[in-house]
C-alpha positions, -999 to +999 in steps of 0.1 A: -526-011+243-529+025+249-540+046+279-578+046+286-597+071+263-609+101+281-642+121+281-664+091+292-695+092+314-711+057+321-748+056+329-755+044+364-759+007+366-783-008+392-769-041+404-767-061+435-737-055+456-714-086+458-698-095+491-662-099+480-649-104+514-674-132+519-663-150+486-626-146+499-636-159+533-654-189+517-622-198+497-600-194+528-624-218+548-619-246+524-589-263+539-600-298+540-631-317+530-651-287+522-664-275+488-639-270+461-625-233+458-641-221+426-641-182+431-610-162+423-610-124+433-584-106+413-572-071+422-568-046+394-555-010+395-585+007+378-620+004+367-628-007+333-641+021+310-667+001+290-677-035+285-680-034+247-644-039+235-653-022+202-651+011+223-623+000+246-586+009+245-578+007+282-561-023+297-588-030+323-616-030+298-597-052+276-589-076+304-625-082+310-632-086+273-605-113+268-625-135+292-660-129+277-653-126+240-633-142+213-617-129+182-611-148+147-574-152+156-557-149+190-522-148+204-505-180+214-507-185+251-477-166+267-466-152+233-473-129+204-477-154+175-510-155+156-530-187+163-565-199+157-593-184+175-630-185+163-613-192+129-596-225+124-575-213+096-571-183+072-554-177+038-550-146+015-557-145-021-528-139-047-532-102-043-530-103-006-562-081-002-589-109+005-584-132+033-607-164+036-614-175+072-627-211+079-646-209+111-651-232+140-685-249+139-708-257+171-699-224+187-727-205+205-729-170+219-739-166+256-775-159+246-777-192+229-776-181+193-753-194+167-719-182+158-714-183+121-701-164+090-731-141+090-723-131+125-688-122+116-701-099+088-727-083+111-698-073+134-674-059+108-703-040+090-712-025+123-677-012+128-673-001+091-706+018+090-702+037+122-718+071+123-718+101+145-700+098+178-689+061+168-665+079+145-648+097+174-613+085+181-623+085+218-649+058+210-635+035+182-597+040+189-585+007+177-607+006+146-591+038+136-555+027+145-560-004+124-585+004+096-583+040+094-617+055+085-653+043+078-678+036+050-686+073+049-660+095+069-677+124+087-644+140+095-622+151+066-591+143+085-600+105+085-581+084+060-600+059+037-608+027+052-585-003+050-614-026+054-636-029+023-662-057+026-673-089+044-689-118+025-702-150+041-697-179+016-713-204+037-719-209+075-683-216+083-664-196+056-661-159+054-641-136+032-627-102+046-616-079+018-593-048+021-584-020-001-547-028-001-521-050+014-513-043+050-489-056+076-517-053+101-537-082+087-544-108+101-524-100+134-545-069+143-575-091+143-563-106+176-572-074+193-602-076+217-617-046+200-623-069+169-642-094+192-673-111+177-706-102+195-740-118+193-759-100+165-792-107+184-778-089+215-764-060+195-798-054+180-817-060+212-797-035+233-791-009+206-754-014+209-744+013+184-765+040+199-736+060+214-751+093+226-741+126+243-713+148+231-676+144+224-670+159+259-697+137+276-700+103+258-728+081+269-726+045+261-757+022+254-768-004+278-752-031+258-718-017+266-723-015+305-748-042+312-752-068+284-718-077+266-726-110+249-697-131+234-685-166+231-658-169+256-653-190+286-668-166+310-702-147+309-709-113+323-729-114+355-727-079+372-708-048+374-712-030+408-696+003+399-701+018+434-683-012+451-658-014+424-663-051+415-671-068+382-683-104+383-680-130+356-694-166+358-684-198+340-700-204+306-713-239+311-720-241+273-684-230+261-674-249+231-639-254+243-623-265+276-645-250+303-632-226+328-620-243+361-633-215+381-670-210+386-668-173+393-642-146+385-643-112+403-623-082+393-619-058+422-606-024+418-580-016+444-562+017+429-534+017+457-505-006+451-499-012+488-535-020+495-534-045+467-505-061+484-521-062+518-554-076+503-534-105+489-517-112+520-549-112+540-566-135+515-592-109+505-580-112+469-562-142+453-541-122+429-533-088+414-516-070+386-488-043+385-468-055+415-444-028+426-408-034+418-398-035+454-425-060+463-415-087+437-389-106+458-406-103+492-437-118+479-419-145+460-400-154+492-433-156+512-445-183+486-468-163+464-468-173+428-450-144+409-452-143+371-430-118+353-441-107+317-416-100+290-409-063+285-432-058+256-438-021+262-423+013+262-425+043+285-418+076+266-418+114+271-439+131+246-433+167+233-461+187+218-448+209+191-481+227+186-486+233+223-452+251+228-435+265+195-401+262+211-406+225+209-409+226+172-372+235+171-352+202+168-324+215+189-348+221+219-360+186+216-325+171+213-316+191+245-344+176+264-332+141+252-297+147+263-308+162+296-326+130+307-306+104+328-327+075+318-303+048+330-307+063+365-344+061+363-342+026+351-319+015+379-336+033+408-373+031+399-380+002+376-380-036+382-352-058+375-348-066+338-359-031+328-337-014+302-332+021+286-351+024+253-333+035+221-365+029+199-401+035+206-405-004+205-387-032+224-358-051+207-378-083+205-400-069+177-387-074+142-377-040+127-359-026+159-329-008+149-297-006+170-282+019+145-303+049+154-293+083+168-285+079+204-291+105+231-270+094+259-271+115+291-251+147+285-262+177+304-235+200+290-246+192+255-282+199+265-273+233+278-253+242+245-281+232+224-306+253+244-283+283+240-279+277+204-317+276+200-321+308+220-341+288+247-318+290+277-347+304+297-372+277+284-402+270+306-422+239+302-456+228+315-449+191+326-481+170+330-479+138+351-506+115+362-518+106+397-539+076+409-525+052+386-500+024+380-493+010+346-471-018+334-445+007+320-450+032+348-450+018+384-449+051+403-456+081+381-447+108+408-412+092+413-407+093+375-418+129+373-395+139+401-365+123+384-372+136+349-380+172+361-349+173+382-328+164+351-346+192+332-341+218+359-303+210+361-299+222+325-317+254+332-353+245+321-380+258+343-407+231+350-442+239+357-456+207+373-492+198+364-504+167+383-537+155+370-559+125+379-552+097+354-587+094+340-603+115+325-582+146+334-547+136+325-557+119+294-579+147+282-551+171+288-523+150+270-540+133+241-565+160+231-561+197+223-529+216+222-523+231+257-499+206+270-461+209+265-446+176+278-458+146+295-451+109+298-472+079+287-465+045+274-477+016+254-481-023+258-479-040+224-510-056+211-493-079+186-458-086+174-454-062+145-435-029+146-464-009+132-484-017+163-458+005+182-443+032+158-472+033+135-498+038+163-477+067+175-465+085+143-483+075+112-506+105+112-512+138+128-521+135+165-527+160+192-504+143+216-474+152+195-486+183+176-466+178+143-476+172+106-446+154+088-459+144+055-427+126+045-427+106+077-463+096+072-457+086+036-428+063+048-452+046+073-478+040+045-451+025+023-439+002+050-474-009+060-483-017+023-451-039+017-462-075+014-427-091+016-419-096+053-381-092+049-384-059+029-411-046+053-387-053+082-361-033+066-384-004+060-394-006+098-356-003+107-355+028+084-385+042+101-371+037+135-341+057+123-362+084+109-382+087+139-351+090+163-337+117+140-369+136+139-372+131+176-409+137+184-404+125+220-379+105+240-383+067+244-373+061+280-376+024+290-389-010+286-401-028+318-410-064+326-442-060+348-451-086+373-485-103+382-489-123+413-513-150+424-520-166+458-499-195+471-524-220+461-534-206+426-519-221+395-525-225+358-521-189+346-493-181+321-478-146+318-484-129+286-464-100+271-496-087+256-513-090+291-535-116+274-537-139+305-562-166+304-581-168+337-600-198+325-571-219+332-566-207+367-573-233+396-568-237+433-543-265+441 
């Protein structure tokens, strides 16, 4: 899961303000003999970008989507294995390019219409036939990461589409055809961005009418007021001004109904404020617990869940933004200058480790036999001198007003990394920017940035979801065009045999660390906490927590 996409303007939404404190007070009053606690207020670090997951790539939008929508396949609870979702089973043909999905029967969308094979095709054809701003990488990021291009590409830089066609064979059988074998299928279809929407709602609320400009994207009402899926919760209100988004139980859900009647996501951007709200009872859980708060909250009796470290924090270097960074010796010097172990030890939670690849070692294809860049300031200085860059100046962007699973305190991380760079003679020009949209605009678009740090939480358990997302094609974030590397990615992705593909991923990790487009810094196990009387939620490495199973004991 990537950082939220920038350049977004959401139309004002007129909804009734919800008294979050009142809901929390009602829950606290129920100590004996009262009505059952059935409202959970959960603190999140940022606002969702949009409620149509087709257009989402940020964690908070996808958190909401996972409660409202369902996908054909989904991750196993607490893991990354592909398991049934709206599809009960799936099989490829002999060529590996057409997959037949057998669908669950008796499933209805929140508007009462039937889920069936035709609905699946309406959704895939909607994405495939995207036009205008829907082809912007800021709008359909995940479609482009997984499928590449569209039926008719309007940008010459877009690759041909991996997706080819959808055919409904009967009400509960659908064929999805692709132009070639790909490692992404079917695992990538677990992504919330491939959630199945009500065709009726899509049409009624003009869901594909993305307007505005690339710098000022305006989403249709469907994406802000009428998301309609099949999930255990239904959308109720989004009070943007008061930073609360309310979901209610889907009483007609085809599976096990949610134990909560109401689920409220409350944005509290400050980490300490989230902690105090939990202690006071104003919220009954929150995400992205500060490393220093894990043990104290556990000792107080709060239910602390630690996710596996299925992420990576990295330092990116933009070779187009600063020509000096196109010199491999300069990039190597930066890598040797960074004391990553000190950062892990002093600023990250227990269980964090220094990264040697741009993916965690729990993913097949990780390679321990890559070029290592252990802390060596003397070697960094020598490489800078050899490259004629002893007086190098770098614009170093870092984000403010944000906490991410891989990045608990950005300012602390910036201060440590910039001190390391200064120690080898690099002049650092600090550029702090608000996370969204300023920082993301500056670092993932255009060519004016030099170095910055970002990260990624895996979406599914395949190497391509990490290294392919970063490096399989030209991107503004990195500013390089390495055709040999891109071809190597295409070859690995098209390899059907899993064992052979895994070896190609290992080779890719070796190639990436030799080319060194950036520096992988760390993998961190982020924590999520719930109230002392809240149970039923299992931590997910993909941040795919199921709030439908939450209950008050």
